[in-house]
C-alpha atoms as an extended CHARMM CRD file, in Angstrom:
* protein
*
       254  EXT
         1         1  MET       CA             13.1080000000      -18.6560000000      -18.6690000000  PROA      1               0.0000000000
         2         2  ASN       CA             15.7610000000      -21.3570000000      -18.8110000000  PROA      2               0.0000000000
         3         3  PHE       CA             16.4230000000      -21.9170000000      -15.1030000000  PROA      3               0.0000000000
         4         4  LYS       CA             19.1550000000      -24.4500000000      -15.7870000000  PROA      4               0.0000000000
         5         5  ALA       CA             21.1020000000      -22.0300000000      -17.9730000000  PROA      5               0.0000000000
         6         6  LEU       CA             20.5450000000      -19.2720000000      -15.4090000000  PROA      6               0.0000000000
         7         7  TYR       CA             21.9010000000      -21.4990000000      -12.6470000000  PROA      7               0.0000000000
         8         8  GLU       CA             24.8890000000      -22.6180000000      -14.7020000000  PROA      8               0.0000000000
         9         9  SER       CA             25.8750000000      -19.0080000000      -15.3430000000  PROA      9               0.0000000000
        10        10  ASN       CA             25.4990000000      -18.0380000000      -11.6770000000  PROA      10              0.0000000000
        11        11  LYS       CA             26.8150000000      -21.0650000000       -9.7670000000  PROA      11              0.0000000000
        12        12  GLN       CA             29.1930000000      -19.0810000000       -7.5810000000  PROA      12              0.0000000000
        13        13  ARG       CA             26.5450000000      -16.4710000000       -6.7980000000  PROA      13              0.0000000000
        14        14  VAL       CA             23.9970000000      -19.1460000000       -5.8950000000  PROA      14              0.0000000000
        15        15  PHE       CA             26.4430000000      -21.0460000000       -3.6700000000  PROA      15              0.0000000000
        16        16  THR       CA             27.4800000000      -17.8910000000       -1.8200000000  PROA      16              0.0000000000
        17        17  GLY       CA             23.8310000000      -16.9520000000       -1.4520000000  PROA      17              0.0000000000
        18        18  PHE       CA             22.9850000000      -20.2850000000        0.1760000000  PROA      18              0.0000000000
        19        19  VAL       CA             25.9210000000      -19.9640000000        2.5770000000  PROA      19              0.0000000000
        20        20  MET       CA             24.7630000000      -16.4940000000        3.6170000000  PROA      20              0.0000000000
        21        21  LEU       CA             21.1910000000      -17.7500000000        3.9830000000  PROA      21              0.0000000000
        22        22  ALA       CA             22.3010000000      -20.6370000000        6.2220000000  PROA      22              0.0000000000
        23        23  PHE       CA             24.3190000000      -18.2350000000        8.3730000000  PROA      23              0.0000000000
        24        24  ALA       CA             21.3370000000      -15.8810000000        8.6920000000  PROA      24              0.0000000000
        25        25  ILE       CA             19.0510000000      -18.7540000000        9.7110000000  PROA      25              0.0000000000
        26        26  VAL       CA             21.4600000000      -19.8170000000       12.4720000000  PROA      26              0.0000000000
        27        27  VAL       CA             21.7040000000      -16.2450000000       13.7970000000  PROA      27              0.0000000000
        28        28  ALA       CA             17.9240000000      -15.8580000000       13.7310000000  PROA      28              0.0000000000
        29        29  PHE       CA             17.4520000000      -19.1980000000       15.5230000000  PROA      29              0.0000000000
        30        30  LEU       CA             19.9300000000      -18.2970000000       18.2750000000  PROA      30              0.0000000000
        31        31  ASN       CA             18.3650000000      -14.8450000000       18.6610000000  PROA      31              0.0000000000
        32        32  ASN       CA             21.0370000000      -13.6220000000       21.0620000000  PROA      32              0.0000000000
        33        33  THR       CA             21.2680000000       -9.8610000000       21.6020000000  PROA      33              0.0000000000
        34        34  LEU       CA             25.0420000000       -9.7280000000       22.0400000000  PROA      34              0.0000000000
        35        35  LEU       CA             25.6700000000      -12.0000000000       19.0490000000  PROA      35              0.0000000000
        36        36  THR       CA             23.3030000000      -10.0390000000       16.8150000000  PROA      36              0.0000000000
        37        37  TRP       CA             24.9100000000       -6.7470000000       17.8700000000  PROA      37              0.0000000000
        38        38  LEU       CA             28.3910000000       -8.1590000000       17.1800000000  PROA      38              0.0000000000
        39        39  ILE       CA             27.4250000000       -9.4790000000       13.7440000000  PROA      39              0.0000000000
        40        40  LEU       CA             25.6510000000       -6.2770000000       12.7420000000  PROA      40              0.0000000000
        41        41  GLY       CA             28.6680000000       -4.3660000000       14.0710000000  PROA      41              0.0000000000
        42        42  ALA       CA             31.0760000000       -6.4020000000       11.9340000000  PROA      42              0.0000000000
        43        43  MET       CA             28.8230000000       -5.7980000000        8.9240000000  PROA      43              0.0000000000
        44        44  TYR       CA             28.7390000000       -2.0940000000        9.7600000000  PROA      44              0.0000000000
        45        45  LEU       CA             32.5200000000       -1.7160000000        9.9710000000  PROA      45              0.0000000000
        46        46  LEU       CA             33.0170000000       -3.6070000000        6.6940000000  PROA      46              0.0000000000
        47        47  ALA       CA             30.3720000000       -1.4620000000        5.0230000000  PROA      47              0.0000000000
        48        48  PHE       CA             31.9340000000        1.6600000000        6.5660000000  PROA      48              0.0000000000
        49        49  TYR       CA             35.3120000000        0.6770000000        5.1060000000  PROA      49              0.0000000000
        50        50  GLU       CA             33.7890000000        0.2080000000        1.6530000000  PROA      50              0.0000000000
        51        51  ALA       CA             31.9340000000        3.5180000000        1.9370000000  PROA      51              0.0000000000
        52        52  MET       CA             35.1940000000        5.2750000000        2.8130000000  PROA      52              0.0000000000
        53        53  ASN       CA             36.6110000000        3.9410000000       -0.4590000000  PROA      53              0.0000000000
        54        54  LEU       CA             33.5300000000        4.9230000000       -2.4620000000  PROA      54              0.0000000000
        55        55  PHE       CA             33.6110000000        8.4580000000       -1.0510000000  PROA      55              0.0000000000
        56        56  ASP       CA             37.4140000000        8.5900000000       -1.3310000000  PROA      56              0.0000000000
        57        57  VAL       CA             37.7930000000        9.5760000000        2.3200000000  PROA      57              0.0000000000
        58        58  LYS       CA             41.2740000000        8.9180000000        3.7520000000  PROA      58              0.0000000000
        59        59  ASP       CA             40.9670000000        9.9610000000        7.4170000000  PROA      59              0.0000000000
        60        60  ASN       CA             41.5550000000        6.7620000000        9.4540000000  PROA      60              0.0000000000
        61        61  LYS       CA             40.3490000000        8.4460000000       12.6510000000  PROA      61              0.0000000000
        62        62  LEU       CA             36.8200000000        7.9670000000       11.3440000000  PROA      62              0.0000000000
        63        63  TYR       CA             37.0870000000        4.2080000000       11.9640000000  PROA      63              0.0000000000
        64        64  VAL       CA             37.6780000000        4.9150000000       15.6510000000  PROA      64              0.0000000000
        65        65  TYR       CA             34.6100000000        7.1500000000       15.7690000000  PROA      65              0.0000000000
        66        66  ALA       CA             32.5620000000        4.4450000000       14.0220000000  PROA      66              0.0000000000
        67        67  VAL       CA             33.6260000000        1.8570000000       16.6150000000  PROA      67              0.0000000000
        68        68  PHE       CA             32.7000000000        4.1550000000       19.5040000000  PROA      68              0.0000000000
        69        69  LEU       CA             29.3570000000        4.8960000000       17.8440000000  PROA      69              0.0000000000
        70        70  TRP       CA             28.5480000000        1.1900000000       17.6190000000  PROA      70              0.0000000000
        71        71  LEU       CA             29.6800000000        0.5390000000       21.2010000000  PROA      71              0.0000000000
        72        72  ALA       CA             27.3740000000        3.2980000000       22.3800000000  PROA      72              0.0000000000
        73        73  ALA       CA             24.5020000000        1.7750000000       20.3910000000  PROA      73              0.0000000000
        74        74  PHE       CA             24.6750000000       -1.3670000000       22.5470000000  PROA      74              0.0000000000
        75        75  VAL       CA             23.9330000000        0.4940000000       25.7730000000  PROA      75              0.0000000000
        76        76  TYR       CA             21.8500000000        3.4650000000       24.6080000000  PROA      76              0.0000000000
        77        77  PRO       CA             18.0400000000        2.9410000000       24.6850000000  PROA      77              0.0000000000
        78        78  ASN       CA             17.4590000000        4.4880000000       21.2340000000  PROA      78              0.0000000000
        79        79  PRO       CA             20.4060000000        3.4510000000       19.0200000000  PROA      79              0.0000000000
        80        80  ASP       CA             19.2920000000        5.3550000000       15.9160000000  PROA      80              0.0000000000
        81        81  ASP       CA             19.2300000000        8.6650000000       17.8160000000  PROA      81              0.0000000000
        82        82  LEU       CA             22.9810000000        8.4570000000       18.3400000000  PROA      82              0.0000000000
        83        83  ILE       CA             23.7330000000        9.4890000000       14.7620000000  PROA      83              0.0000000000
        84        84  TYR       CA             22.3330000000       12.9520000000       15.4650000000  PROA      84              0.0000000000
        85        85  LEU       CA             24.6290000000       13.3620000000       18.4470000000  PROA      85              0.0000000000
        86        86  ALA       CA             27.5600000000       12.1810000000       16.3310000000  PROA      86              0.0000000000
        87        87  LEU       CA             26.7660000000       14.6320000000       13.5200000000  PROA      87              0.0000000000
        88        88  ILE       CA             26.2960000000       17.5200000000       15.9290000000  PROA      88              0.0000000000
        89        89  GLY       CA             29.6420000000       16.6470000000       17.5290000000  PROA      89              0.0000000000
        90        90  PHE       CA             31.3640000000       16.5580000000       14.1440000000  PROA      90              0.0000000000
        91        91  LEU       CA             29.9050000000       19.8970000000       13.0800000000  PROA      91              0.0000000000
        92        92  ALA       CA             30.8110000000       21.4710000000       16.4190000000  PROA      92              0.0000000000
        93        93  VAL       CA             34.4520000000       20.3510000000       16.1000000000  PROA      93              0.0000000000
        94        94  MET       CA             34.5870000000       21.5680000000       12.5030000000  PROA      94              0.0000000000
        95        95  ALA       CA             33.2410000000       24.9590000000       13.5180000000  PROA      95              0.0000000000
        96        96  TYR       CA             35.6180000000       25.2250000000       16.4860000000  PROA      96              0.0000000000
        97        97  THR       CA             38.7080000000       24.3020000000       14.4620000000  PROA      97              0.0000000000
        98        98  LYS       CA             37.5130000000       26.3120000000       11.4610000000  PROA      98              0.0000000000
        99        99  ASN       CA             38.1880000000       23.2500000000        9.3220000000  PROA      99              0.0000000000
       100       100  VAL       CA             34.9190000000       22.3600000000        7.6230000000  PROA      100             0.0000000000
       101       101  ASN       CA             35.0710000000       19.2930000000        5.3860000000  PROA      101             0.0000000000
       102       102  TYR       CA             31.6040000000       17.9120000000        4.6900000000  PROA      102             0.0000000000
       103       103  LYS       CA             33.1110000000       14.9660000000        2.8340000000  PROA      103             0.0000000000
       104       104  LEU       CA             34.1220000000       13.4830000000        6.2000000000  PROA      104             0.0000000000
       105       105  LEU       CA             30.4420000000       13.2830000000        7.1400000000  PROA      105             0.0000000000
       106       106  ALA       CA             29.5460000000       11.0750000000        4.1690000000  PROA      106             0.0000000000
       107       107  PRO       CA             30.3320000000        7.6640000000        5.7810000000  PROA      107             0.0000000000
       108       108  PHE       CA             28.2800000000        8.6890000000        8.8210000000  PROA      108             0.0000000000
       109       109  LEU       CA             25.3060000000        9.4280000000        6.6230000000  PROA      109             0.0000000000
       110       110  TYR       CA             25.7890000000        6.2720000000        4.5560000000  PROA      110             0.0000000000
       111       111  PRO       CA             25.9090000000        3.5780000000        5.8890000000  PROA      111             0.0000000000
       112       112  SER       CA             26.0420000000        4.6280000000        9.5660000000  PROA      112             0.0000000000
       113       113  VAL       CA             22.5080000000        6.0420000000        9.7940000000  PROA      113             0.0000000000
       114       114  SER       CA             21.0030000000        2.9320000000        8.2420000000  PROA      114             0.0000000000
       115       115  MET       CA             23.0360000000        0.4600000000       10.2970000000  PROA      115             0.0000000000
       116       116  LEU       CA             21.9070000000        2.1350000000       13.5120000000  PROA      116             0.0000000000
       117       117  PHE       CA             18.3210000000        1.8640000000       12.2890000000  PROA      117             0.0000000000
       118       118  LEU       CA             18.8580000000       -1.8280000000       11.4830000000  PROA      118             0.0000000000
       119       119  TYR       CA             20.0490000000       -2.4330000000       15.0320000000  PROA      119             0.0000000000
       120       120  ALA       CA             17.1460000000       -0.3400000000       16.3300000000  PROA      120             0.0000000000
       121       121  LEU       CA             14.7530000000       -2.5600000000       14.3530000000  PROA      121             0.0000000000
       122       122  TYR       CA             16.0610000000       -5.5890000000       16.2130000000  PROA      122             0.0000000000
       123       123  HSD       CA             16.4310000000       -3.7260000000       19.5180000000  PROA      123             0.0000000000
       124       124  ASP       CA             12.8810000000       -2.3070000000       19.5000000000  PROA      124             0.0000000000
       125       125  PHE       CA             10.8500000000       -4.9500000000       17.6680000000  PROA      125             0.0000000000
       126       126  GLY       CA             12.7830000000       -8.2140000000       17.9500000000  PROA      126             0.0000000000
       127       127  MET       CA             14.2430000000      -10.8600000000       15.6690000000  PROA      127             0.0000000000
       128       128  SER       CA             10.9030000000      -11.7240000000       14.0550000000  PROA      128             0.0000000000
       129       129  VAL       CA             10.6730000000       -8.2300000000       12.5690000000  PROA      129             0.0000000000
       130       130  LEU       CA             14.3050000000       -8.2800000000       11.4590000000  PROA      130             0.0000000000
       131       131  VAL       CA             13.5170000000      -11.5580000000        9.6780000000  PROA      131             0.0000000000
       132       132  TRP       CA             10.5090000000       -9.8320000000        8.1050000000  PROA      132             0.0000000000
       133       133  LEU       CA             12.7950000000       -7.1570000000        6.6760000000  PROA      133             0.0000000000
       134       134  VAL       CA             15.1400000000       -9.8090000000        5.2770000000  PROA      134             0.0000000000
       135       135  ILE       CA             12.2370000000      -11.6140000000        3.6020000000  PROA      135             0.0000000000
       136       136  VAL       CA             10.8980000000       -8.4420000000        1.9820000000  PROA      136             0.0000000000
       137       137  VAL       CA             14.2490000000       -7.1230000000        0.7430000000  PROA      137             0.0000000000
       138       138  ALA       CA             15.5850000000      -10.5190000000       -0.3820000000  PROA      138             0.0000000000
       139       139  LEU       CA             12.4070000000      -11.3040000000       -2.3360000000  PROA      139             0.0000000000
       140       140  THR       CA             12.4130000000       -7.8430000000       -3.9090000000  PROA      140             0.0000000000
       141       141  ASP       CA             15.9540000000       -8.4060000000       -5.1560000000  PROA      141             0.0000000000
       142       142  THR       CA             15.5450000000      -12.0450000000       -6.1850000000  PROA      142             0.0000000000
       143       143  GLY       CA             12.1160000000      -11.4770000000       -7.7080000000  PROA      143             0.0000000000
       144       144  ALA       CA             13.3590000000       -8.5050000000       -9.7210000000  PROA      144             0.0000000000
       145       145  TYR       CA             16.2750000000      -10.5690000000      -11.0270000000  PROA      145             0.0000000000
       146       146  CYS       CA             14.1720000000      -13.5740000000      -12.0470000000  PROA      146             0.0000000000
       147       147  VAL       CA             11.2770000000      -11.5980000000      -13.5330000000  PROA      147             0.0000000000
       148       148  GLY       CA             13.6800000000       -9.2280000000      -15.2600000000  PROA      148             0.0000000000
       149       149  LYS       CA             15.5620000000      -12.1250000000      -16.8510000000  PROA      149             0.0000000000
       150       150  SER       CA             12.2740000000      -13.6840000000      -17.9570000000  PROA      150             0.0000000000
       151       151  ILE       CA             10.2410000000      -10.8260000000      -19.4080000000  PROA      151             0.0000000000
       152       152  GLY       CA             12.1940000000       -7.6370000000      -18.6980000000  PROA      152             0.0000000000
       153       153  LYS       CA             12.4580000000       -5.2460000000      -21.6360000000  PROA      153             0.0000000000
       154       154  THR       CA             11.9170000000       -1.7060000000      -20.3580000000  PROA      154             0.0000000000
       155       155  PRO       CA             14.9650000000       -0.0380000000      -18.7480000000  PROA      155             0.0000000000
       156       156  PHE       CA             14.1980000000        1.0820000000      -15.1950000000  PROA      156             0.0000000000
       157       157  SER       CA             16.8600000000        3.7510000000      -14.6240000000  PROA      157             0.0000000000
       158       158  PRO       CA             20.0290000000        4.9720000000      -16.3590000000  PROA      158             0.0000000000
       159       159  THR       CA             21.7570000000        4.6010000000      -12.9750000000  PROA      159             0.0000000000
       160       160  SER       CA             21.4260000000        0.8200000000      -13.2380000000  PROA      160             0.0000000000
       161       161  PRO       CA             21.0280000000       -0.1660000000      -16.9220000000  PROA      161             0.0000000000
       162       162  ASN       CA             20.6370000000       -3.8870000000      -16.1540000000  PROA      162             0.0000000000
       163       163  LYS       CA             17.4630000000       -3.3410000000      -14.1340000000  PROA      163             0.0000000000
       164       164  THR       CA             14.1530000000       -3.4760000000      -15.9620000000  PROA      164             0.0000000000
       165       165  LEU       CA             10.8180000000       -1.9520000000      -15.0000000000  PROA      165             0.0000000000
       166       166  GLU       CA              9.1390000000       -5.3270000000      -15.3840000000  PROA      166             0.0000000000
       167       167  GLY       CA             11.6810000000       -6.8960000000      -13.0450000000  PROA      167             0.0000000000
       168       168  VAL       CA             11.3050000000       -4.1890000000      -10.4090000000  PROA      168             0.0000000000
       169       169  VAL       CA              7.5010000000       -4.3970000000      -10.4830000000  PROA      169             0.0000000000
       170       170  GLY       CA              7.6330000000       -8.2000000000      -10.3140000000  PROA      170             0.0000000000
       171       171  GLY       CA             10.0250000000       -8.1310000000       -7.3760000000  PROA      171             0.0000000000
       172       172  VAL       CA              7.9210000000       -5.5920000000       -5.4780000000  PROA      172             0.0000000000
       173       173  VAL       CA              4.7200000000       -7.5710000000       -6.0640000000  PROA      173             0.0000000000
       174       174  ILE       CA              6.2770000000      -10.8520000000       -4.9010000000  PROA      174             0.0000000000
       175       175  ALA       CA              7.8700000000       -9.2360000000       -1.8440000000  PROA      175             0.0000000000
       176       176  THR       CA              4.6640000000       -7.4050000000       -0.9280000000  PROA      176             0.0000000000
       177       177  VAL       CA              2.4720000000      -10.5200000000       -1.1210000000  PROA      177             0.0000000000
       178       178  VAL       CA              4.8280000000      -12.7830000000        0.8290000000  PROA      178             0.0000000000
       179       179  GLY       CA              5.8600000000      -10.0070000000        3.2170000000  PROA      179             0.0000000000
       180       180  ALA       CA              2.2190000000       -9.1210000000        3.9030000000  PROA      180             0.0000000000
       181       181  LEU       CA              1.4040000000      -12.7380000000        4.7470000000  PROA      181             0.0000000000
       182       182  TYR       CA              4.3910000000      -13.0480000000        7.0910000000  PROA      182             0.0000000000
       183       183  GLY       CA              3.5750000000       -9.7250000000        8.7190000000  PROA      183             0.0000000000
       184       184  THR       CA              0.0680000000      -10.8890000000        9.6840000000  PROA      184             0.0000000000
       185       185  PHE       CA              1.7060000000      -12.8890000000       12.4830000000  PROA      185             0.0000000000
       186       186  LEU       CA              2.7340000000       -9.5340000000       13.9410000000  PROA      186             0.0000000000
       187       187  ILE       CA              0.2130000000       -6.8680000000       12.8700000000  PROA      187             0.0000000000
       188       188  PRO       CA             -3.1040000000       -6.5810000000       10.9270000000  PROA      188             0.0000000000
       189       189  LEU       CA             -3.0630000000       -7.5810000000        7.2440000000  PROA      189             0.0000000000
       190       190  TRP       CA             -3.6980000000       -4.1260000000        5.7670000000  PROA      190             0.0000000000
       191       191  LEU       CA             -0.8610000000       -2.6060000000        7.7610000000  PROA      191             0.0000000000
       192       192  SER       CA              1.4110000000       -5.5430000000        7.0360000000  PROA      192             0.0000000000
       193       193  ALA       CA              0.7640000000       -5.1580000000        3.2930000000  PROA      193             0.0000000000
       194       194  LEU       CA              1.3930000000       -1.4050000000        3.4240000000  PROA      194             0.0000000000
       195       195  ILE       CA              4.6760000000       -1.7500000000        5.3110000000  PROA      195             0.0000000000
       196       196  ALA       CA              5.8620000000       -4.6300000000        3.1050000000  PROA      196             0.0000000000
       197       197  PHE       CA              5.0740000000       -2.6140000000       -0.0430000000  PROA      197             0.0000000000
       198       198  VAL       CA              6.7480000000        0.6320000000        1.0390000000  PROA      198             0.0000000000
       199       199  THR       CA              9.7520000000       -1.2360000000        2.4280000000  PROA      199             0.0000000000
       200       200  SER       CA             10.0990000000       -3.1970000000       -0.8150000000  PROA      200             0.0000000000
       201       201  VAL       CA              9.9660000000       -0.0580000000       -2.9610000000  PROA      201             0.0000000000
       202       202  SER       CA             12.4750000000        1.7120000000       -0.7210000000  PROA      202             0.0000000000
       203       203  SER       CA             14.8600000000       -1.2470000000       -0.9900000000  PROA      203             0.0000000000
       204       204  VAL       CA             14.8290000000       -0.8720000000       -4.7770000000  PROA      204             0.0000000000
       205       205  PHE       CA             16.0610000000        2.6810000000       -4.4120000000  PROA      205             0.0000000000
       206       206  GLY       CA             18.5910000000        1.6210000000       -1.7950000000  PROA      206             0.0000000000
       207       207  ASP       CA             20.0460000000       -0.6680000000       -4.4340000000  PROA      207             0.0000000000
       208       208  LEU       CA             19.8790000000        2.1380000000       -6.9850000000  PROA      208             0.0000000000
       209       209  PHE       CA             21.6450000000        4.6060000000       -4.6930000000  PROA      209             0.0000000000
       210       210  GLU       CA             24.5330000000        2.2370000000       -4.0800000000  PROA      210             0.0000000000
       211       211  SER       CA             24.7660000000        1.6360000000       -7.8380000000  PROA      211             0.0000000000
       212       212  TYR       CA             25.0330000000        5.3950000000       -8.2960000000  PROA      212             0.0000000000
       213       213  LEU       CA             27.8510000000        5.6220000000       -5.7430000000  PROA      213             0.0000000000
       214       214  LYS       CA             29.7640000000        2.8090000000       -7.4670000000  PROA      214             0.0000000000
       215       215  ARG       CA             29.4100000000        4.4330000000      -10.8840000000  PROA      215             0.0000000000
       216       216  GLU       CA             30.5790000000        7.7520000000       -9.5160000000  PROA      216             0.0000000000
       217       217  ALA       CA             33.5990000000        5.9810000000       -8.0120000000  PROA      217             0.0000000000
       218       218  GLY       CA             34.2270000000        4.0100000000      -11.2210000000  PROA      218             0.0000000000
       219       219  LEU       CA             33.7520000000        0.6330000000       -9.5130000000  PROA      219             0.0000000000
       220       220  LYS       CA             31.7520000000       -2.4410000000      -10.5050000000  PROA      220             0.0000000000
       221       221  ASP       CA             31.3900000000       -3.6970000000       -6.9100000000  PROA      221             0.0000000000
       222       222  SER       CA             31.8900000000       -2.0770000000       -3.5310000000  PROA      222             0.0000000000
       223       223  GLY       CA             34.2750000000       -4.9050000000       -2.5750000000  PROA      223             0.0000000000
       224       224  THR       CA             35.1920000000       -8.5510000000       -3.1020000000  PROA      224             0.0000000000
       225       225  LEU       CA             34.0820000000      -10.0350000000        0.2200000000  PROA      225             0.0000000000
       226       226  PHE       CA             31.3720000000      -12.3030000000       -1.2030000000  PROA      226             0.0000000000
       227       227  PRO       CA             32.2640000000      -14.2870000000       -4.3590000000  PROA      227             0.0000000000
       228       228  GLY       CA             29.6830000000      -13.5870000000       -7.0270000000  PROA      228             0.0000000000
       229       229  HSD       CA             27.9940000000      -10.9100000000       -4.9260000000  PROA      229             0.0000000000
       230       230  GLY       CA             30.6230000000       -8.2120000000       -4.4230000000  PROA      230             0.0000000000
       231       231  GLY       CA             31.1810000000       -6.3860000000       -1.1530000000  PROA      231             0.0000000000
       232       232  MET       CA             29.2210000000       -5.8130000000        2.0330000000  PROA      232             0.0000000000
       233       233  LEU       CA             27.4730000000       -2.7350000000        0.6620000000  PROA      233             0.0000000000
       234       234  ASP       CA             26.4440000000       -4.7340000000       -2.4050000000  PROA      234             0.0000000000
       235       235  ARG       CA             24.6140000000       -7.1220000000       -0.0490000000  PROA      235             0.0000000000
       236       236  LEU       CA             23.2590000000       -4.4720000000        2.2980000000  PROA      236             0.0000000000
       237       237  ASP       CA             22.1620000000       -1.7970000000       -0.1680000000  PROA      237             0.0000000000
       238       238  GLY       CA             18.4400000000       -2.6230000000       -0.1240000000  PROA      238             0.0000000000
       239       239  TYR       CA             18.4060000000       -3.0810000000        3.6550000000  PROA      239             0.0000000000
       240       240  LEU       CA             20.0400000000        0.3010000000        4.2220000000  PROA      240             0.0000000000
       241       241  PHE       CA             16.9600000000        2.0670000000        2.8820000000  PROA      241             0.0000000000
       242       242  GLY       CA             14.3750000000       -0.6090000000        3.7130000000  PROA      242             0.0000000000
       243       243  GLY       CA             15.3790000000       -0.8850000000        7.3690000000  PROA      243             0.0000000000
       244       244  VAL       CA             14.9790000000        2.8480000000        7.9950000000  PROA      244             0.0000000000
       245       245  VAL       CA             11.5440000000        2.8690000000        6.3590000000  PROA      245             0.0000000000
       246       246  MET       CA             10.3470000000       -0.1840000000        8.2920000000  PROA      246             0.0000000000
       247       247  VAL       CA             11.4040000000        1.2820000000       11.6550000000  PROA      247             0.0000000000
       248       248  ILE       CA              9.6780000000        4.5970000000       10.9570000000  PROA      248             0.0000000000
       249       249  LEU       CA              6.4440000000        2.9770000000        9.7200000000  PROA      249             0.0000000000
       250       250  LEU       CA              6.2780000000        0.5030000000       12.6140000000  PROA      250             0.0000000000
       251       251  ARG       CA              6.8180000000        3.2790000000       15.1490000000  PROA      251             0.0000000000
       252       252  GLY       CA              4.2470000000        5.5440000000       13.5320000000  PROA      252             0.0000000000
       253       253  LEU       CA              1.5410000000        3.0840000000       12.5130000000  PROA      253             0.0000000000
       254       254  ALA       CA              1.8040000000       -0.1580000000       14.4630000000  PROA      254             0.0000000000
């Protein structure tokens, strides 16, 4: 693979990526609960806005509900449980008013569920585990891109024609090996490897799901927030599936 040519064709993407990486390192180093909650909350609201566009939902009241949901997550002991209360509340109101519109629930299923799980990952297990998730998902994505560009030939899915099977396998292998090694600082090696592998695979399908939503909406990117990278959902897609899986596996196995 010609790395120089690859860099030259992706300068903006690489620069934006380094800026985001530097920002993430600073946040991880500070490891402040309020700051982390605020940053994840800002990411959530931006992702929620993009999801509203993808689902073509026009009800602006939903933004108010999203804000209240995130405020409640800061004080409630189990942040991810709040989504069930929110959904039950929505369904109850719909039944009472006899105005059932399941489309309004879509932004609370995606990305709200996943963002609450991401905050729960930090809330329950700490910054070191949140960093672990970032390592696994980032290496899955970057590894798949590099390996795919190098030797990728076999299409992975019609949902995302640019992805190759070779790239996906390469990304998962790289993320699993590095993620397993990092995880040994927290849990036994076999469990670390298992969680890194399943999280990596799930992040691939998180990316694929967001690609499906964009194609259904007729959009190339979910937004234009990050030059060369697209919108917030384009950056979060793998984490939105990977974070849920990591929380569930850590709670059940660790």
